[in-house]
C-alpha positions as CSV (number, residue, x, y, z in Angstrom):
1,M,-0.9,43.1,45.6
2,S,-3.3,45.5,43.6
3,N,-7.4,44.3,43.2
4,Q,-6.1,44.0,39.7
5,D,-3.7,41.4,40.2
6,I,-6.1,39.3,42.6
7,Q,-8.8,39.6,40.2
8,A,-6.2,38.2,37.4
9,G,-4.8,35.6,39.6
10,T,-8.5,34.0,39.8
11,L,-8.5,33.7,36.3
12,G,-4.9,31.8,35.9
13,L,-3.6,34.6,34.9
14,A,-0.4,36.3,36.1
15,P,-1.0,39.7,37.5
16,A,-0.3,42.9,35.9
17,S,2.6,43.7,38.0
18,S,4.0,40.9,37.7
19,K,3.6,40.7,33.6
20,S,5.6,44.1,33.7
21,R,8.3,42.9,36.2
22,A,8.7,39.6,34.2
23,A,8.9,41.6,30.4
24,T,11.4,44.1,32.5
25,A,13.5,41.1,33.7
26,G,13.7,39.2,29.8
27,A,11.7,36.5,31.1
28,P,11.6,33.8,28.2
29,A,8.2,34.1,25.7
30,P,5.0,32.3,26.6
31,A,5.2,28.5,25.9
32,Q,4.2,27.4,22.5
33,A,0.4,26.5,21.6
34,R,-1.0,23.1,22.0
35,V,-1.7,21.0,18.6
36,G,-2.7,17.9,18.0
37,L,-1.6,15.1,16.8
38,D,-3.5,15.0,13.4
39,D,-2.0,18.9,12.7
40,V,1.7,18.5,14.2
41,P,4.1,20.1,11.5
42,L,5.8,16.7,9.4
43,N,9.2,16.6,11.1
44,A,12.1,13.9,11.1
45,F,10.6,11.0,12.7
46,H,7.9,10.8,10.0
47,V,10.3,10.6,7.7
48,K,11.9,7.9,9.5
49,I,8.2,5.5,9.6
50,A,8.0,7.4,6.1
51,G,11.3,5.5,5.1
52,L,10.8,2.2,7.3
53,T,7.7,1.5,5.7
54,F,8.4,2.7,1.6
55,G,11.8,0.2,1.8
56,A,8.8,-2.5,3.0
57,H,6.8,-1.5,0.1
58,F,10.3,-2.0,-2.6
59,T,11.1,-5.0,-1.5
60,E,7.8,-6.4,-1.9
61,G,7.0,-4.4,-5.4
62,Y,10.6,-6.2,-6.2
63,A,9.7,-9.8,-4.8
64,L,6.5,-9.8,-6.8
65,G,8.4,-8.4,-9.8
66,T,11.3,-10.8,-10.1
67,I,8.2,-13.8,-11.0
68,G,7.6,-13.2,-14.4
69,Y,11.2,-13.4,-16.2
70,A,12.4,-15.8,-13.5
71,L,9.4,-18.1,-15.1
72,A,10.7,-18.0,-18.1
73,S,14.4,-18.8,-17.4
74,L,13.4,-21.5,-14.7
75,N,11.0,-23.9,-17.0
76,R,14.1,-24.9,-19.2
77,Q,15.4,-26.2,-15.7
78,M,11.8,-27.0,-14.7
79,P,9.3,-27.5,-17.6
80,L,5.7,-25.7,-16.4
81,D,2.6,-26.8,-17.7
82,A,0.0,-23.2,-17.9
83,F,-1.1,-25.4,-14.3
84,W,2.2,-24.5,-12.5
85,T,2.6,-20.9,-14.3
86,G,-0.8,-19.8,-12.7
87,M,0.4,-21.5,-9.4
88,I,3.6,-19.9,-9.1
89,G,2.8,-16.3,-10.9
90,S,0.1,-15.9,-8.5
91,S,1.2,-17.9,-5.3
92,A,2.6,-14.8,-3.4
93,L,-1.0,-12.9,-3.9
94,M,-2.5,-16.0,-2.0
95,G,0.4,-15.5,0.7
96,I,-0.9,-12.2,1.3
97,F,-4.7,-12.8,1.2
98,V,-4.3,-14.8,4.3
99,G,-1.6,-12.6,6.0
100,S,-3.0,-9.9,5.8
101,L,-6.4,-11.3,7.6
102,V,-4.6,-13.4,10.3
103,F,-1.7,-10.1,11.5
104,G,-4.5,-7.6,10.5
105,W,-6.5,-9.0,13.4
106,L,-3.1,-9.9,15.8
107,S,-2.3,-5.8,14.7
108,D,-5.6,-4.9,15.9
109,R,-4.7,-7.1,19.3
110,L,-1.8,-7.2,19.6
111,G,-0.1,-3.5,18.2
112,R,1.5,-2.3,15.8
113,Q,4.9,-2.9,16.2
114,K,5.5,-6.8,17.1
115,I,3.5,-7.2,13.6
116,F,5.5,-4.7,11.4
117,L,9.0,-7.2,12.9
118,L,7.7,-10.4,12.8
119,S,6.2,-10.1,9.0
120,F,9.8,-9.1,7.8
121,L,11.1,-11.7,9.4
122,I,8.9,-14.0,7.3
123,I,9.8,-12.6,4.0
124,T,13.5,-12.6,4.5
125,V,13.7,-16.0,5.4
126,A,11.3,-17.5,2.6
127,A,13.1,-14.8,-0.1
128,L,16.7,-15.7,1.0
129,A,15.6,-19.6,1.1
130,Q,13.9,-19.4,-2.8
131,F,17.8,-20.1,-4.4
132,Y,17.3,-24.3,-2.2
133,V,14.5,-25.3,-4.4
134,A,13.9,-28.0,-6.2
135,S,10.8,-28.8,-7.5
136,P,7.1,-26.3,-8.7
137,F,5.4,-26.9,-5.5
138,A,8.6,-26.0,-3.3
139,L,8.8,-22.4,-4.5
140,C,5.1,-22.1,-4.2
141,A,4.9,-22.8,-0.8
142,L,8.0,-20.3,-0.4
143,R,6.0,-17.5,-2.6
144,V,3.0,-18.3,-0.2
145,L,5.1,-17.4,2.8
146,I,6.4,-14.6,1.1
147,G,3.0,-13.3,0.1
148,F,2.0,-14.5,3.8
149,G,4.4,-12.0,5.4
150,M,3.5,-9.5,2.6
151,G,0.3,-9.1,4.1
152,G,1.3,-8.8,7.3
153,D,3.5,-5.6,6.6
154,F,0.4,-4.1,4.1
155,A,-2.2,-4.2,6.8
156,V,0.3,-3.1,9.6
157,G,2.5,-0.7,7.7
158,H,-1.0,1.7,6.3
159,A,-2.5,1.2,9.9
160,I,1.2,2.8,11.6
161,L,1.7,5.1,8.8
162,A,-1.8,7.0,8.9
163,E,-2.1,7.0,12.9
164,F,1.5,8.6,13.2
165,S,0.6,11.1,10.1
166,P,-0.4,14.2,10.1
167,R,-3.5,15.1,8.1
168,K,-2.3,17.7,5.7
169,H,0.6,15.1,4.8
170,R,-1.4,11.8,5.0
171,G,-2.8,11.3,1.4
172,T,0.8,12.3,0.2
173,L,2.4,9.8,2.4
174,L,-0.4,7.0,2.0
175,G,0.1,7.2,-1.9
176,S,3.4,6.8,-2.3
177,F,3.6,3.5,-1.4
178,S,2.6,2.7,-4.6
179,V,5.5,4.8,-6.0
180,I,7.8,2.6,-4.0
181,W,6.2,-0.5,-4.7
182,T,6.3,0.7,-8.7
183,I,10.1,1.5,-8.6
184,G,10.8,-2.2,-6.8
185,Y,8.4,-3.4,-9.4
186,V,10.4,-1.9,-12.0
187,V,13.7,-2.4,-10.8
188,A,13.1,-6.4,-10.2
189,N,12.0,-6.4,-14.4
190,V,15.0,-4.3,-15.4
191,L,16.9,-6.4,-14.3
192,G,15.4,-9.6,-15.1
193,M,15.2,-8.6,-18.5
194,H,19.2,-8.1,-18.5
195,Y,19.9,-11.2,-16.5
196,A,17.1,-14.1,-15.9
197,D,19.1,-15.8,-19.1
198,A,23.2,-15.0,-18.0
199,S,23.1,-18.7,-16.7
200,P,21.6,-22.4,-15.7
201,D,20.6,-20.8,-12.4
202,A,20.2,-16.9,-12.9
203,W,16.4,-17.3,-11.9
204,R,17.6,-18.6,-8.8
205,W,19.8,-15.0,-7.4
206,L,17.2,-13.3,-9.6
207,L,14.3,-14.4,-6.5
208,A,16.0,-15.1,-3.5
209,S,17.8,-11.2,-4.1
210,A,14.7,-9.9,-2.2
211,G,15.9,-11.0,0.2
212,V,18.4,-8.8,0.6
213,P,16.5,-5.3,1.0
214,A,14.1,-7.3,2.9
215,F,17.5,-8.0,5.6
216,L,17.8,-4.5,5.6
217,V,14.2,-3.2,6.6
218,L,14.2,-6.1,8.9
219,L,17.1,-4.4,10.6
220,M,16.2,-0.7,10.3
221,R,12.6,-1.6,11.6
222,I,13.6,-2.7,15.3
223,G,13.3,-0.1,17.4
224,T,10.1,1.0,16.0
225,P,7.7,2.7,18.5
226,E,4.2,1.7,19.2
227,S,1.3,3.7,17.7
228,P,0.3,6.4,20.2
229,R,-3.7,6.2,18.7
230,W,-3.6,2.2,19.3
231,L,-2.0,2.4,23.0
232,A,-4.6,5.1,24.0
233,G,-7.2,3.1,23.1
234,H,-6.3,0.2,25.1
235,G,-6.4,2.1,27.6
236,R,-2.3,2.9,27.9
237,I,-2.3,6.3,28.2
238,A,0.7,7.2,29.8
239,E,2.8,4.9,27.3
240,A,0.7,6.8,23.9
241,K,2.2,10.2,25.7
242,A,5.5,9.2,26.7
243,I,5.7,8.5,22.9
244,V,4.1,11.5,21.8
245,L,6.1,13.5,24.1
246,K,9.4,11.7,23.1
247,H,9.3,12.2,19.1
248,F,6.7,15.1,18.3
249,G,7.6,17.5,21.3
250,P,5.5,18.6,24.9
251,N,3.4,20.4,22.8
252,V,1.5,17.9,21.1
253,T,-1.4,16.0,22.4
254,L,-3.7,13.0,21.7
255,D,-6.6,15.3,22.4
256,G,-9.1,14.2,19.0
257,S,-6.9,11.3,17.9
258,V,-7.9,8.8,21.0
259,E,-11.2,6.6,20.0
260,E,-12.9,4.5,22.0
261,H,-11.8,0.7,21.5
262,S,-15.0,-0.8,22.5
263,H,-15.8,-3.1,19.8
264,S,-12.8,-5.2,17.5
265,G,-13.0,-7.8,15.0
266,F,-14.1,-8.7,11.8
267,G,-17.6,-8.8,12.7
268,R,-17.4,-5.0,13.7
269,L,-16.5,-4.1,10.0
270,F,-20.0,-5.3,9.3
271,K,-22.3,-3.5,11.2
272,K,-24.7,-1.0,10.3
273,D,-22.5,2.4,10.4
274,M,-19.7,0.4,8.6
275,I,-20.6,-2.0,6.2
276,R,-20.8,0.1,3.2
277,R,-17.4,1.3,3.7
278,T,-16.0,-2.2,3.9
279,V,-18.2,-2.8,1.1
280,F,-16.9,-0.2,-1.1
281,N,-13.2,-0.3,0.1
282,C,-13.3,-4.2,-0.5
283,A,-15.0,-3.8,-4.5
284,F,-12.7,-1.1,-6.1
285,F,-9.5,-2.5,-4.1
286,V,-10.2,-6.1,-6.2
287,C,-11.7,-4.1,-9.2
288,L,-8.4,-2.0,-9.5
289,V,-5.7,-5.0,-8.8
290,I,-7.2,-7.7,-10.9
291,P,-6.2,-6.5,-14.4
292,Y,-2.6,-4.8,-13.1
293,F,-1.5,-7.7,-11.3
294,A,-2.6,-10.3,-14.2
295,I,-1.5,-8.2,-16.8
296,Y,2.3,-7.2,-15.4
297,T,2.7,-10.7,-13.7
298,F,2.9,-11.8,-17.4
299,L,3.8,-8.6,-19.2
300,P,6.4,-10.4,-20.7
301,G,4.0,-12.6,-22.3
302,I,1.6,-10.3,-23.1
303,L,4.1,-8.4,-25.1
304,K,5.0,-11.4,-27.3
305,V,1.1,-11.9,-28.0
306,I,0.8,-8.6,-29.1
307,H,4.3,-8.9,-30.7
308,L,5.7,-5.8,-28.6
309,N,9.0,-8.3,-27.3
310,E,11.5,-7.3,-30.3
311,G,14.0,-5.8,-28.2
312,F,13.8,-4.2,-25.0
313,G,12.2,-0.8,-26.6
314,A,8.4,-1.4,-25.9
315,D,9.2,-3.3,-22.3
316,F,10.9,-0.5,-20.7
317,L,8.7,2.6,-22.7
318,L,6.2,0.7,-20.2
319,N,8.1,0.9,-17.0
320,G,9.2,3.9,-17.3
321,F,5.2,4.7,-17.9
322,L,4.5,2.8,-14.4
323,V,7.1,4.6,-12.5
324,L,6.1,7.9,-14.4
325,G,2.3,7.1,-13.6
326,A,3.4,6.8,-9.7
327,L,4.7,10.1,-9.5
328,M,1.7,11.5,-11.6
329,G,-0.7,9.7,-8.7
330,I,1.2,11.1,-6.0
331,W,0.5,14.8,-7.6
332,L,-3.0,14.2,-8.6
333,T,-4.0,13.2,-5.1
334,I,-2.5,16.4,-3.6
335,K,-4.6,17.9,-6.5
336,L,-7.8,15.9,-7.1
337,P,-10.9,15.4,-4.5
338,R,-10.3,11.2,-4.0
339,R,-13.7,10.5,-5.3
340,T,-12.8,12.3,-8.6
341,F,-9.5,10.9,-9.2
342,L,-11.0,7.1,-8.4
343,I,-13.9,7.5,-10.5
344,G,-11.8,9.4,-13.4
345,S,-9.5,6.4,-13.2
346,F,-11.4,3.7,-13.4
347,A,-13.0,5.3,-16.4
348,V,-9.4,5.5,-18.2
349,T,-8.3,2.6,-17.7
350,C,-11.5,1.1,-18.6
351,L,-11.4,2.2,-21.8
352,S,-7.9,1.7,-22.6
353,L,-8.6,-1.8,-22.5
354,V,-11.4,-1.8,-24.7
355,A,-9.1,-0.1,-27.1
356,L,-6.6,-2.8,-26.8
357,S,-9.8,-5.6,-27.1
358,V,-10.8,-4.6,-30.5
359,L,-7.6,-2.8,-32.1
360,P,-6.2,-5.6,-34.5
361,N,-2.2,-6.7,-33.9
362,S,-0.9,-5.4,-36.5
363,A,-2.4,-1.5,-35.3
364,T,1.4,-1.6,-33.1
365,V,1.3,2.1,-32.7
366,A,-2.1,2.1,-31.8
367,M,-2.0,-0.3,-28.9
368,I,1.3,0.7,-27.3
369,V,-0.7,3.9,-26.7
370,A,-3.2,2.2,-25.1
371,F,-1.1,0.3,-23.1
372,A,0.8,3.2,-22.7
373,V,-2.4,5.1,-21.5
374,F,-3.6,2.2,-19.5
375,T,-0.4,2.5,-17.4
376,L,0.0,5.3,-16.9
377,T,-3.7,5.7,-15.2
378,M,-3.7,2.0,-13.4
379,S,-0.2,3.4,-11.9
380,A,-1.1,6.3,-10.9
381,F,-4.4,5.4,-8.8
382,S,-3.3,2.5,-7.6
383,N,-1.7,5.0,-5.0
384,L,-5.7,5.6,-3.3
385,V,-5.2,1.4,-2.2
386,G,-3.3,3.0,0.4
387,V,-4.5,6.0,0.8
388,F,-8.6,5.1,0.9
389,P,-8.5,2.0,3.6
390,P,-6.8,3.5,6.2
391,E,-8.6,6.4,6.5
392,C,-11.6,4.5,5.9
393,F,-11.6,2.7,9.3
394,P,-11.5,3.8,13.1
395,T,-7.9,2.8,15.1
396,E,-9.8,-0.2,17.2
397,V,-10.6,-1.9,13.5
398,R,-8.1,-0.4,11.3
399,A,-5.5,-2.7,10.4
400,C,-8.9,-5.4,10.2
401,G,-10.0,-3.7,7.8
402,V,-7.1,-2.6,6.0
403,G,-6.4,-6.1,5.7
404,L,-9.7,-7.5,4.9
405,A,-9.7,-5.1,1.7
406,I,-6.5,-6.5,0.5
407,A,-7.3,-9.9,1.7
408,C,-10.2,-9.4,-1.1
409,S,-8.2,-7.6,-3.4
410,R,-5.0,-10.2,-3.5
411,L,-8.2,-13.4,-3.8
412,G,-9.4,-11.7,-6.5
413,S,-5.5,-11.0,-8.1
414,A,-4.6,-14.6,-7.6
415,V,-7.8,-15.7,-9.3
416,G,-7.0,-12.9,-12.3
417,T,-3.7,-14.2,-12.2
418,F,-4.1,-17.2,-12.5
419,L,-6.7,-17.9,-15.0
420,L,-5.2,-15.0,-17.2
421,P,-2.9,-17.6,-19.4
422,L,-5.7,-19.7,-19.2
423,G,-8.0,-17.0,-20.5
424,I,-5.5,-15.9,-23.1
425,A,-5.3,-19.7,-24.7
426,Q,-8.8,-20.3,-24.3
427,L,-10.4,-16.7,-25.6
428,G,-7.1,-14.9,-27.0
429,F,-5.9,-11.9,-25.9
430,H,-8.4,-9.2,-27.5
431,A,-11.4,-11.2,-25.3
432,T,-9.2,-11.9,-22.4
433,M,-8.6,-8.1,-22.6
434,M,-12.5,-7.1,-22.9
435,V,-13.6,-9.4,-19.7
436,L,-10.9,-7.2,-17.5
437,A,-12.2,-4.0,-18.7
438,A,-15.4,-4.9,-17.3
439,V,-14.3,-5.7,-13.8
440,L,-12.5,-2.1,-14.3
441,L,-16.4,-1.0,-15.3
442,I,-17.5,-2.5,-12.0
443,G,-14.7,-0.7,-9.9
444,M,-16.4,2.8,-11.8
445,V,-19.9,2.3,-10.7
446,V,-19.3,0.7,-6.7
447,S,-17.2,4.7,-6.4
448,I,-19.9,6.3,-8.1
449,A,-22.1,4.5,-5.8
450,W,-20.1,4.6,-2.2
451,A,-17.3,5.9,-2.6
452,P,-16.5,8.9,0.8
453,E,-14.4,12.5,0.1
454,T,-11.9,12.0,3.1
455,K,-9.3,14.1,1.9
456,H,-9.6,17.3,4.1
457,L,-10.9,15.3,7.5
458,T,-8.5,14.0,10.2
459,L,-8.2,10.4,11.0
460,N,-11.2,10.1,13.8
461,E,-13.3,12.3,11.2
462,A,-12.2,10.5,7.8
463,S,-13.0,6.9,9.4
464,R,-16.3,8.0,10.2
465,S,-17.2,10.1,7.3
């Protein structure tokens, strides 16, 4: 062996003579370069995880969307006053409040996969049981239970998809939650418009039908692997590497994806280094969903108040705008900085509701335009509720952070949904829209002050920006 060969060997390289011999012998090409989990190319496994979470959001949108039309039919069998109308309309949101806190906390301690299954077992059973309710109280209790399961799925679904997604596609995948949720919501609305009055018990079939997609999602989630980021953070490195090897290949590494999990739980969210992002995520989420749920839970009644309920034209148009807006939101999430998209959308939706509050009922075309602009924009930037929270919190408290933001948002939206019928009855439609516009203005101010820019960062970098 030559001196040149010996020197190459000491550096961990193949000797020159070996290289030439290997080349002439037709040796295989060198191994692929190592790549981190944040930069792995999108593959079939990413699509599968996204599909499982998207199926869940379709079910959740559908389950929440059925109640608006079911209430009108239900009221003929079990007359409801304003109290029970508000309670049933907001009951799932109250369940989400509790479920997101409980399951978010459990997910950070026990792992993502267990909650990924349990949440949909609860949703499936409770959704099907709605067929047999005999009182407003029983329906309200089952809707709370459905929401409890949804809260768990929101917390763990956002966390697990964020922890598997490469940063190049993370915003698109997380933002698509809103699109799929909206499609489920609109499908429920369309079915409700056509079949809620088909028979005296049509509302039972409508509500219980949410159990069908829930059961399918539950079956498909069996066998889902644990998040390797969560495993690595809890010292289970070998298991994490095995999952990465199985689903992403031998050239993918956990380097840069592992975070120390010395502190966890809700208390960690209010430490000095994290309290700002905690308050921001809770505040902007609350201000976004209060008008969304308040208006669209009672969309048929609102359209009647402003005399846009003749036929299905306005209803179909607005539901179409919900889907179109959600699709626009994916494109805008890719093209715009996160902050710009969020702040600008708060401004547009606020101005739209101000217009609705000052326009007379006789200005039908102008009110449809204002409502359409509100619907398009609200649906578009609702994508960001699936993006900001999982990006802003580190792995050890990601599910807790997402769960807390969801809990606060659902508490606010439950209160708003409960109060909307009372507000319209006591204050009138126009004053109620002005109050909701003020909520959106608060969201814009909070976002200007505290929204981070996380678009091009790795998941670890984004959670510490």
